[in-house]
LUMBAFI-70892 format. One record per atom (N, C-alpha, C): residue in three letters; atom name; y, z, x. Coordinates in nm, 2 decimals. Example, Ala and Ser with C-alpha at 12.3 -4.5 7.8 and 13.67 -1.06 7.14 Angstrom:
<timis>
<"ALA", "N", <-0.57, 0.78, 1.32>> <"ALA", "CA", <-0.45, 0.78, 1.23>> <"ALA", "C", <-0.33, 0.78, 1.32>> <"SER", "N", <-0.22, 0.71, 1.28>> <"SER", "CA", <-0.11, 0.71, 1.37>> <"SER", "C", <0.00, 0.79, 1.29>> 
</timis>
This chain:
<timis>
<"MET", "N", <-0.12, 0.00, 0.08>> <"MET", "CA", <0.00, 0.00, 0.00>> <"MET", "C", <0.12, 0.00, 0.09>> <"LYS", "N", <0.20, -0.10, 0.08>> <"LYS", "CA", <0.32, -0.12, 0.16>> <"LYS", "C", <0.45, -0.07, 0.08>> <"VAL", "N", <0.54, -0.01, 0.16>> <"VAL", "CA", <0.66, 0.04, 0.10>> <"VAL", "C", <0.74, -0.07, 0.03>> <"GLY", "N", <0.75, -0.19, 0.09>> <"GLY", "CA", <0.82, -0.30, 0.03>> <"GLY", "C", <0.78, -0.34, -0.11>> <"GLU", "N", <0.65, -0.31, -0.14>> <"GLU", "CA", <0.60, -0.35, -0.27>> <"GLU", "C", <0.64, -0.25, -0.38>> <"TYR", "N", <0.68, -0.13, -0.35>> <"TYR", "CA", <0.71, -0.03, -0.45>> <"TYR", "C", <0.85, 0.03, -0.44>> <"CYS", "N", <0.93, -0.01, -0.34>> <"CYS", "CA", <1.07, 0.05, -0.34>> <"CYS", "C", <1.16, -0.02, -0.45>> <"LYS", "N", <1.26, 0.06, -0.48>> <"LYS", "CA", <1.36, 0.00, -0.57>> <"LYS", "C", <1.46, -0.08, -0.49>> <"ARG", "N", <1.48, -0.20, -0.54>> <"ARG", "CA", <1.57, -0.30, -0.47>> <"ARG", "C", <1.72, -0.28, -0.50>> <"GLN", "N", <1.75, -0.22, -0.61>> <"GLN", "CA", <1.89, -0.20, -0.64>> <"GLN", "C", <1.94, -0.07, -0.58>> <"VAL", "N", <2.00, -0.09, -0.46>> <"VAL", "CA", <2.04, 0.03, -0.38>> <"VAL", "C", <2.19, 0.06, -0.41>> <"ILE", "N", <2.22, 0.19, -0.44>> <"ILE", "CA", <2.36, 0.23, -0.45>> <"ILE", "C", <2.40, 0.29, -0.32>> <"TRP", "N", <2.50, 0.22, -0.26>> <"TRP", "CA", <2.54, 0.27, -0.12>> <"TRP", "C", <2.69, 0.28, -0.12>> <"ILE", "N", <2.74, 0.35, -0.01>> <"ILE", "CA", <2.88, 0.37, 0.01>> <"ILE", "C", <2.91, 0.36, 0.16>> <"GLU", "N", <3.03, 0.33, 0.19>> <"GLU", "CA", <3.07, 0.32, 0.34>> <"GLU", "C", <3.10, 0.46, 0.39>> <"PRO", "N", <3.08, 0.48, 0.52>> <"PRO", "CA", <3.11, 0.61, 0.58>> <"PRO", "C", <3.26, 0.65, 0.57>> <"GLY", "N", <3.35, 0.55, 0.56>> <"GLY", "CA", <3.49, 0.58, 0.55>> <"GLY", "C", <3.54, 0.63, 0.42>> <"ALA", "N", <3.46, 0.61, 0.31>> <"ALA", "CA", <3.50, 0.66, 0.18>> <"ALA", "C", <3.52, 0.81, 0.18>> <"ASP", "N", <3.60, 0.86, 0.09>> <"ASP", "CA", <3.62, 1.00, 0.08>> <"ASP", "C", <3.51, 1.06, -0.01>> <"LEU", "N", <3.50, 1.19, -0.01>> <"LEU", "CA", <3.40, 1.26, -0.09>> <"LEU", "C", <3.42, 1.25, -0.24>> <"GLN", "N", <3.55, 1.24, -0.27>> <"GLN", "CA", <3.58, 1.23, -0.42>> <"GLN", "C", <3.53, 1.10, -0.47>> <"GLU", "N", <3.54, 0.99, -0.39>> <"GLU", "CA", <3.49, 0.86, -0.43>> <"GLU", "C", <3.33, 0.87, -0.44>> <"ALA", "N", <3.27, 0.93, -0.34>> <"ALA", "CA", <3.12, 0.94, -0.34>> <"ALA", "C", <3.08, 1.02, -0.47>> <"ALA", "N", <3.15, 1.13, -0.50>> <"ALA", "CA", <3.11, 1.20, -0.62>> <"ALA", "C", <3.13, 1.12, -0.75>> <"ARG", "N", <3.24, 1.04, -0.75>> <"ARG", "CA", <3.26, 0.95, -0.86>> <"ARG", "C", <3.15, 0.84, -0.88>> <"VAL", "N", <3.11, 0.79, -0.77>> <"VAL", "CA", <3.00, 0.69, -0.77>> <"VAL", "C", <2.87, 0.75, -0.82>> <"MET", "N", <2.84, 0.87, -0.77>> <"MET", "CA", <2.72, 0.94, -0.82>> <"MET", "C", <2.73, 0.97, -0.97>> <"ARG", "N", <2.85, 1.02, -1.01>> <"ARG", "CA", <2.86, 1.05, -1.16>> <"ARG", "C", <2.85, 0.92, -1.24>> <"ASP", "N", <2.92, 0.82, -1.20>> <"ASP", "CA", <2.91, 0.69, -1.28>> <"ASP", "C", <2.78, 0.63, -1.28>> <"ARG", "N", <2.70, 0.64, -1.17>> <"ARG", "CA", <2.57, 0.57, -1.16>> <"ARG", "C", <2.46, 0.67, -1.19>> <"HIS", "N", <2.49, 0.79, -1.22>> <"HIS", "CA", <2.39, 0.89, -1.26>> <"HIS", "C", <2.28, 0.92, -1.15>> <"VAL", "N", <2.33, 0.93, -1.03>> <"VAL", "CA", <2.24, 0.96, -0.92>> <"VAL", "C", <2.30, 1.08, -0.84>> <"GLY", "N", <2.21, 1.14, -0.75>> <"GLY", "CA", <2.25, 1.25, -0.67>> <"GLY", "C", <2.23, 1.21, -0.52>> <"PHE", "N", <2.22, 1.08, -0.49>> <"PHE", "CA", <2.19, 1.04, -0.36>> <"PHE", "C", <2.25, 0.90, -0.33>> <"LEU", "N", <2.31, 0.89, -0.22>> <"LEU", "CA", <2.37, 0.76, -0.18>> <"LEU", "C", <2.32, 0.72, -0.04>> <"VAL", "N", <2.29, 0.60, -0.02>> <"VAL", "CA", <2.27, 0.55, 0.12>> <"VAL", "C", <2.41, 0.52, 0.17>> <"VAL", "N", <2.44, 0.57, 0.29>> <"VAL", "CA", <2.56, 0.54, 0.36>> <"VAL", "C", <2.53, 0.43, 0.45>> <"ALA", "N", <2.61, 0.32, 0.44>> <"ALA", "CA", <2.58, 0.19, 0.51>> <"ALA", "C", <2.71, 0.13, 0.56>> <"GLU", "N", <2.69, 0.06, 0.67>> <"GLU", "CA", <2.80, -0.02, 0.72>> <"GLU", "C", <2.77, -0.17, 0.70>> <"PRO", "N", <2.87, -0.25, 0.65>> <"PRO", "CA", <2.85, -0.39, 0.62>> <"PRO", "C", <2.82, -0.46, 0.76>> <"ARG", "N", <2.73, -0.56, 0.75>> <"ARG", "CA", <2.71, -0.65, 0.86>> <"ARG", "C", <2.69, -0.79, 0.81>> <"GLY", "N", <2.80, -0.86, 0.80>> <"GLY", "CA", <2.79, -0.99, 0.74>> <"GLY", "C", <2.77, -0.98, 0.59>> <"SER", "N", <2.67, -1.05, 0.54>> <"SER", "CA", <2.64, -1.04, 0.40>> <"SER", "C", <2.54, -0.92, 0.37>> <"GLN", "N", <2.50, -0.85, 0.47>> <"GLN", "CA", <2.40, -0.74, 0.46>> <"GLN", "C", <2.47, -0.61, 0.49>> <"CYS", "N", <2.40, -0.51, 0.49>> <"CYS", "CA", <2.45, -0.38, 0.54>> <"CYS", "C", <2.34, -0.30, 0.60>> <"VAL", "N", <2.37, -0.21, 0.69>> <"VAL", "CA", <2.28, -0.13, 0.77>> <"VAL", "C", <2.30, 0.01, 0.74>> <"PRO", "N", <2.19, 0.08, 0.71>> <"PRO", "CA", <2.20, 0.23, 0.68>> <"PRO", "C", <2.23, 0.31, 0.80>> <"VAL", "N", <2.33, 0.40, 0.79>> <"VAL", "CA", <2.37, 0.48, 0.90>> <"VAL", "C", <2.36, 0.63, 0.86>> <"GLY", "N", <2.34, 0.66, 0.73>> <"GLY", "CA", <2.32, 0.79, 0.69>> <"GLY", "C", <2.29, 0.80, 0.54>> <"VAL", "N", <2.28, 0.92, 0.49>> <"VAL", "CA", <2.26, 0.94, 0.35>> <"VAL", "C", <2.34, 1.06, 0.31>> <"ILE", "N", <2.38, 1.07, 0.19>> <"ILE", "CA", <2.46, 1.18, 0.14>> <"ILE", "C", <2.41, 1.22, 0.00>> <"THR", "N", <2.40, 1.35, -0.03>> <"THR", "CA", <2.35, 1.40, -0.16>> <"THR", "C", <2.47, 1.47, -0.23>> <"ASP", "N", <2.45, 1.49, -0.36>> <"ASP", "CA", <2.55, 1.57, -0.43>> <"ASP", "C", <2.56, 1.71, -0.37>> <"ARG", "N", <2.45, 1.76, -0.32>> <"ARG", "CA", <2.45, 1.90, -0.25>> <"ARG", "C", <2.53, 1.89, -0.12>> <"ASP", "N", <2.52, 1.78, -0.05>> <"ASP", "CA", <2.60, 1.77, 0.08>> <"ASP", "C", <2.75, 1.77, 0.05>> <"ILE", "N", <2.79, 1.71, -0.06>> <"ILE", "CA", <2.93, 1.71, -0.10>> <"ILE", "C", <2.98, 1.85, -0.14>> <"VAL", "N", <2.90, 1.92, -0.22>> <"VAL", "CA", <2.94, 2.05, -0.26>> <"VAL", "C", <2.95, 2.14, -0.14>> <"VAL", "N", <2.85, 2.14, -0.05>> <"VAL", "CA", <2.85, 2.22, 0.07>> <"VAL", "C", <2.97, 2.19, 0.16>> <"ALA", "N", <3.00, 2.06, 0.18>> <"ALA", "CA", <3.11, 2.02, 0.27>> <"ALA", "C", <3.24, 2.07, 0.21>> <"ILE", "N", <3.26, 2.06, 0.08>> <"ILE", "CA", <3.39, 2.10, 0.02>> <"ILE", "C", <3.40, 2.25, 0.02>> <"ASP", "N", <3.30, 2.32, -0.03>> <"ASP", "CA", <3.30, 2.46, -0.04>> <"ASP", "C", <3.32, 2.53, 0.10>> <"ALA", "N", <3.24, 2.48, 0.20>> <"ALA", "CA", <3.24, 2.54, 0.33>> <"ALA", "C", <3.38, 2.53, 0.39>> <"ALA", "N", <3.44, 2.41, 0.38>> <"ALA", "CA", <3.57, 2.39, 0.44>> <"ALA", "C", <3.68, 2.43, 0.35>> <"GLY", "N", <3.66, 2.45, 0.22>> <"GLY", "CA", <3.76, 2.48, 0.13>> <"GLY", "C", <3.88, 2.38, 0.13>> <"VAL", "N", <3.84, 2.25, 0.13>> <"VAL", "CA", <3.94, 2.15, 0.14>> <"VAL", "C", <3.94, 2.05, 0.02>> <"ASP", "N", <4.04, 1.97, 0.01>> <"ASP", "CA", <4.05, 1.87, -0.09>> <"ASP", "C", <3.94, 1.76, -0.06>> <"PRO", "N", <3.86, 1.72, -0.16>> <"PRO", "CA", <3.75, 1.63, -0.13>> <"PRO", "C", <3.80, 1.49, -0.09>> <"ARG", "N", <3.93, 1.46, -0.11>> <"ARG", "CA", <3.99, 1.34, -0.07>> <"ARG", "C", <4.02, 1.34, 0.08>> <"SER", "N", <4.02, 1.46, 0.14>> <"SER", "CA", <4.05, 1.47, 0.28>> <"SER", "C", <3.93, 1.47, 0.38>> <"VAL", "N", <3.81, 1.46, 0.32>> <"VAL", "CA", <3.68, 1.46, 0.40>> <"VAL", "C", <3.61, 1.33, 0.37>> <"THR", "N", <3.57, 1.26, 0.47>> <"THR", "CA", <3.50, 1.13, 0.46>> <"THR", "C", <3.35, 1.15, 0.44>> <"VAL", "N", <3.29, 1.05, 0.38>> <"VAL", "CA", <3.14, 1.05, 0.36>> <"VAL", "C", <3.08, 1.07, 0.50>> <"GLY", "N", <3.14, 1.00, 0.60>> <"GLY", "CA", <3.08, 1.00, 0.74>> <"GLY", "C", <3.08, 1.14, 0.79>> <"ASP", "N", <3.18, 1.22, 0.75>> <"ASP", "CA", <3.19, 1.36, 0.80>> <"ASP", "C", <3.08, 1.45, 0.74>> <"ALA", "N", <3.04, 1.42, 0.62>> <"ALA", "CA", <2.95, 1.51, 0.54>> <"ALA", "C", <2.81, 1.46, 0.53>> <"MET", "N", <2.78, 1.33, 0.57>> <"MET", "CA", <2.65, 1.27, 0.56>> <"MET", "C", <2.55, 1.33, 0.66>> <"THR", "N", <2.43, 1.30, 0.63>> <"THR", "CA", <2.32, 1.32, 0.72>> <"THR", "C", <2.31, 1.19, 0.80>> <"ASP", "N", <2.34, 1.20, 0.93>> <"ASP", "CA", <2.33, 1.07, 1.00>> <"ASP", "C", <2.19, 1.05, 1.06>> <"ASP", "N", <2.17, 0.93, 1.11>> <"ASP", "CA", <2.03, 0.90, 1.16>> <"ASP", "C", <1.92, 0.94, 1.06>> <"PRO", "N", <1.93, 0.88, 0.94>> <"PRO", "CA", <1.84, 0.92, 0.84>> <"PRO", "C", <1.70, 0.87, 0.87>> <"VAL", "N", <1.60, 0.93, 0.81>> <"VAL", "CA", <1.46, 0.87, 0.82>> <"VAL", "C", <1.47, 0.75, 0.73>> <"VAL", "N", <1.42, 0.64, 0.79>> <"VAL", "CA", <1.42, 0.51, 0.72>> <"VAL", "C", <1.28, 0.46, 0.72>> <"ALA", "N", <1.24, 0.38, 0.62>> <"ALA", "CA", <1.11, 0.32, 0.62>> <"ALA", "C", <1.13, 0.17, 0.63>> <"SER", "N", <1.04, 0.10, 0.69>> <"SER", "CA", <1.04, -0.05, 0.69>> <"SER", "C", <0.96, -0.09, 0.57>> <"GLU", "N", <0.99, -0.21, 0.52>> <"GLU", "CA", <0.92, -0.27, 0.41>> <"GLU", "C", <0.77, -0.28, 0.44>> <"SER", "N", <0.74, -0.30, 0.57>> <"SER", "CA", <0.60, -0.32, 0.61>> <"SER", "C", <0.52, -0.19, 0.63>> <"ASP", "N", <0.59, -0.08, 0.63>> <"ASP", "CA", <0.52, 0.05, 0.65>> <"ASP", "C", <0.42, 0.08, 0.54>> <"ASP", "N", <0.31, 0.14, 0.58>> <"ASP", "CA", <0.21, 0.19, 0.48>> <"ASP", "C", <0.26, 0.32, 0.42>> <"PHE", "N", <0.20, 0.35, 0.31>> <"PHE", "CA", <0.24, 0.47, 0.24>> <"PHE", "C", <0.21, 0.60, 0.32>> <"ASP", "N", <0.10, 0.60, 0.40>> <"ASP", "CA", <0.07, 0.72, 0.48>> <"ASP", "C", <0.18, 0.75, 0.58>> <"GLU", "N", <0.24, 0.64, 0.64>> <"GLU", "CA", <0.35, 0.66, 0.73>> <"GLU", "C", <0.47, 0.72, 0.66>> <"LEU", "N", <0.50, 0.66, 0.54>> <"LEU", "CA", <0.61, 0.71, 0.46>> <"LEU", "C", <0.59, 0.85, 0.42>> <"ILE", "N", <0.48, 0.89, 0.37>> <"ILE", "CA", <0.45, 1.02, 0.32>> <"ILE", "C", <0.46, 1.12, 0.44>> <"ARG", "N", <0.41, 1.09, 0.55>> <"ARG", "CA", <0.41, 1.17, 0.67>> <"ARG", "C", <0.56, 1.20, 0.71>> <"GLY", "N", <0.64, 1.09, 0.71>> <"GLY", "CA", <0.78, 1.10, 0.75>> <"GLY", "C", <0.86, 1.19, 0.65>> <"MET", "N", <0.83, 1.17, 0.52>> <"MET", "CA", <0.90, 1.25, 0.42>> <"MET", "C", <0.86, 1.39, 0.43>> <"ARG", "N", <0.74, 1.42, 0.45>> <"ARG", "CA", <0.69, 1.56, 0.46>> <"ARG", "C", <0.75, 1.63, 0.58>> <"MET", "N", <0.75, 1.56, 0.70>> <"MET", "CA", <0.80, 1.62, 0.82>> <"MET", "C", <0.95, 1.65, 0.81>> <"ALA", "N", <1.02, 1.56, 0.74>> <"ALA", "CA", <1.17, 1.58, 0.73>> <"ALA", "C", <1.21, 1.66, 0.61>> <"GLY", "N", <1.11, 1.69, 0.52>> <"GLY", "CA", <1.15, 1.76, 0.40>> <"GLY", "C", <1.24, 1.69, 0.31>> <"ILE", "N", <1.22, 1.56, 0.29>> <"ILE", "CA", <1.30, 1.48, 0.21>> <"ILE", "C", <1.23, 1.41, 0.09>> <"ARG", "N", <1.30, 1.37, -0.01>> <"ARG", "CA", <1.24, 1.30, -0.12>> <"ARG", "C", <1.27, 1.16, -0.14>> <"ARG", "N", <1.38, 1.11, -0.07>> <"ARG", "CA", <1.42, 0.97, -0.08>> <"ARG", "C", <1.45, 0.92, 0.06>> <"VAL", "N", <1.41, 0.79, 0.07>> <"VAL", "CA", <1.42, 0.72, 0.20>> <"VAL", "C", <1.48, 0.58, 0.18>> <"PRO", "N", <1.58, 0.55, 0.26>> <"PRO", "CA", <1.63, 0.41, 0.26>> <"PRO", "C", <1.52, 0.32, 0.32>> <"VAL", "N", <1.51, 0.20, 0.27>> <"VAL", "CA", <1.41, 0.10, 0.32>> <"VAL", "C", <1.49, -0.02, 0.38>> <"VAL", "N", <1.44, -0.06, 0.50>> <"VAL", "CA", <1.50, -0.17, 0.57>> <"VAL", "C", <1.40, -0.29, 0.58>> <"ASP", "N", <1.46, -0.41, 0.60>> <"ASP", "CA", <1.38, -0.53, 0.62>> <"ASP", "C", <1.35, -0.54, 0.77>> <"ALA", "N", <1.29, -0.65, 0.81>> <"ALA", "CA", <1.25, -0.66, 0.95>> <"ALA", "C", <1.37, -0.67, 1.05>> <"GLN", "N", <1.49, -0.71, 1.00>> <"GLN", "CA", <1.61, -0.71, 1.08>> <"GLN", "C", <1.69, -0.58, 1.08>> <"GLY", "N", <1.64, -0.48, 1.01>> <"GLY", "CA", <1.71, -0.35, 1.00>> <"GLY", "C", <1.82, -0.35, 0.89>> <"ASN", "N", <1.82, -0.45, 0.80>> <"ASN", "CA", <1.92, -0.45, 0.69>> <"ASN", "C", <1.86, -0.37, 0.58>> <"LEU", "N", <1.95, -0.30, 0.51>> <"LEU", "CA", <1.91, -0.22, 0.39>> <"LEU", "C", <1.86, -0.31, 0.28>> <"SER", "N", <1.74, -0.28, 0.24>> <"SER", "CA", <1.67, -0.36, 0.14>> <"SER", "C", <1.62, -0.29, 0.02>> <"GLY", "N", <1.62, -0.15, 0.02>> <"GLY", "CA", <1.58, -0.08, -0.09>> <"GLY", "C", <1.58, 0.07, -0.06>> <"VAL", "N", <1.53, 0.15, -0.16>> <"VAL", "CA", <1.52, 0.29, -0.15>> <"VAL", "C", <1.38, 0.33, -0.21>> <"ILE", "N", <1.31, 0.42, -0.15>> <"ILE", "CA", <1.19, 0.47, -0.21>> <"ILE", "C", <1.20, 0.62, -0.22>> <"ALA", "N", <1.16, 0.67, -0.34>> <"ALA", "CA", <1.16, 0.81, -0.37>> <"ALA", "C", <1.02, 0.87, -0.38>> <"ALA", "N", <1.00, 1.00, -0.37>> <"ALA", "CA", <0.87, 1.06, -0.39>> <"ALA", "C", <0.82, 1.02, -0.53>> <"ASP", "N", <0.90, 1.01, -0.63>> <"ASP", "CA", <0.86, 0.97, -0.76>> <"ASP", "C", <0.80, 0.84, -0.76>> <"ASP", "N", <0.85, 0.74, -0.69>> <"ASP", "CA", <0.80, 0.61, -0.68>> <"ASP", "C", <0.66, 0.61, -0.62>> <"VAL", "N", <0.64, 0.69, -0.51>> <"VAL", "CA", <0.51, 0.70, -0.45>> <"VAL", "C", <0.41, 0.76, -0.54>> <"ILE", "N", <0.45, 0.87, -0.61>> <"ILE", "CA", <0.36, 0.93, -0.71>> <"ILE", "C", <0.32, 0.83, -0.82>> <"GLU", "N", <0.41, 0.76, -0.87>> <"GLU", "CA", <0.39, 0.66, -0.97>> <"GLU", "C", <0.29, 0.55, -0.93>> <"ALA", "N", <0.31, 0.50, -0.80>> <"ALA", "CA", <0.22, 0.40, -0.75>> <"ALA", "C", <0.08, 0.46, -0.73>> <"LEU", "N", <0.07, 0.58, -0.67>> <"LEU", "CA", <-0.06, 0.64, -0.65>> <"LEU", "C", <-0.13, 0.67, -0.78>> <"THR", "N", <-0.06, 0.72, -0.88>> <"THR", "CA", <-0.12, 0.74, -1.01>> <"THR", "C", <-0.18, 0.62, -1.07>> <"GLY", "N", <-0.11, 0.51, -1.05>> <"GLY", "CA", <-0.16, 0.38, -1.10>> <"GLY", "C", <-0.29, 0.34, -1.03>> <"TRP", "N", <-0.30, 0.36, -0.90>> <"TRP", "CA", <-0.42, 0.33, -0.83>> <"TRP", "C", <-0.53, 0.43, -0.87>> <"LEU", "N", <-0.50, 0.55, -0.89>> <"LEU", "CA", <-0.60, 0.65, -0.93>> <"LEU", "C", <-0.65, 0.62, -1.07>> <"ALA", "N", <-0.57, 0.57, -1.16>> <"ALA", "CA", <-0.61, 0.53, -1.29>> <"ALA", "C", <-0.70, 0.41, -1.28>> <"GLU", "N", <-0.67, 0.32, -1.19>> <"GLU", "CA", <-0.76, 0.20, -1.17>> <"GLU", "C", <-0.90, 0.25, -1.12>> <"LEU", "N", <-0.90, 0.34, -1.03>> <"LEU", "CA", <-1.03, 0.39, -0.98>> <"LEU", "C", <-1.11, 0.46, -1.09>> <"CYS", "N", <-1.04, 0.54, -1.17>> <"CYS", "CA", <-1.11, 0.61, -1.29>> <"CYS", "C", <-1.16, 0.50, -1.38>> <"GLY", "N", <-1.09, 0.40, -1.40>> <"GLY", "CA", <-1.14, 0.29, -1.49>> <"GLY", "C", <-1.26, 0.22, -1.43>> <"ALA", "N", <-1.27, 0.21, -1.30>> <"ALA", "CA", <-1.39, 0.16, -1.24>> <"ALA", "C", <-1.51, 0.25, -1.26>> <"PHE", "N", <-1.49, 0.38, -1.26>> <"PHE", "CA", <-1.60, 0.47, -1.28>> <"PHE", "C", <-1.65, 0.46, -1.43>> <"ARG", "N", <-1.55, 0.45, -1.52>> <"ARG", "CA", <-1.59, 0.44, -1.66>> <"ARG", "C", <-1.67, 0.31, -1.69>> <"ASN", "N", <-1.62, 0.20, -1.63>> <"ASN", "CA", <-1.69, 0.07, -1.64>> <"ASN", "C", <-1.83, 0.08, -1.58>> <"GLU", "N", <-1.84, 0.15, -1.47>> <"GLU", "CA", <-1.98, 0.16, -1.41>> <"GLU", "C", <-2.07, 0.24, -1.50>> <"GLN", "N", <-2.02, 0.34, -1.56>> <"GLN", "CA", <-2.10, 0.42, -1.66>> <"GLN", "C", <-2.14, 0.34, -1.78>> <"ARG", "N", <-2.05, 0.26, -1.83>> <"ARG", "CA", <-2.08, 0.18, -1.95>> <"ARG", "C", <-2.18, 0.07, -1.91>> <"HIS", "N", <-2.17, 0.01, -1.80>> <"HIS", "CA", <-2.26, -0.09, -1.75>> <"HIS", "C", <-2.40, -0.03, -1.73>> <"GLU", "N", <-2.41, 0.09, -1.68>> <"GLU", "CA", <-2.54, 0.16, -1.66>> <"GLU", "C", <-2.60, 0.19, -1.80>> <"ARG", "N", <-2.52, 0.24, -1.89>> <"ARG", "CA", <-2.58, 0.26, -2.03>> <"ARG", "C", <-2.63, 0.14, -2.09>> <"ARG", "N", <-2.56, 0.03, -2.07>> <"ARG", "CA", <-2.61, -0.10, -2.13>> <"ARG", "C", <-2.74, -0.14, -2.07>> <"LEU", "N", <-2.75, -0.12, -1.94>> <"LEU", "CA", <-2.88, -0.16, -1.87>> <"LEU", "C", <-3.00, -0.08, -1.92>> <"ARG", "N", <-2.97, 0.05, -1.95>> <"ARG", "CA", <-3.08, 0.13, -1.99>> <"ARG", "C", <-3.12, 0.11, -2.14>> <"GLY", "N", <-3.03, 0.05, -2.21>> <"GLY", "CA", <-3.06, 0.01, -2.35>> <"GLY", "C", <-3.02, 0.12, -2.44>> 
</timis>
């Protein structure tokens, strides 16, 4: 199972120079709590960090400042764990577990942002495969009953 087959392709991202108020507005308007922080590269963009709604709250509360005076780049987690479209699920799951994260930006072979995969996506994919496996067991049992008459 490859990451590229199951990741979400519609990525909500923001540039590191945006302020935290803009990041919060994007999260509110798009109903998400996570943004990929990316820098444009031609018609593509490259992930340079991630920011969560919690990161925003902590940055504002800890500094006691106006959210317009702090940039996303100042509050983001830089050098994020990223997955390649060609990575297997076991690599992805191991990386997520080691870093203690639930969402991972996905990049193509050139390192451009191409998607996001979340723990929920992994669970959904694995659940589908487990259902297929259970179906195979049921079919085997039906086939065996037919043979016995």
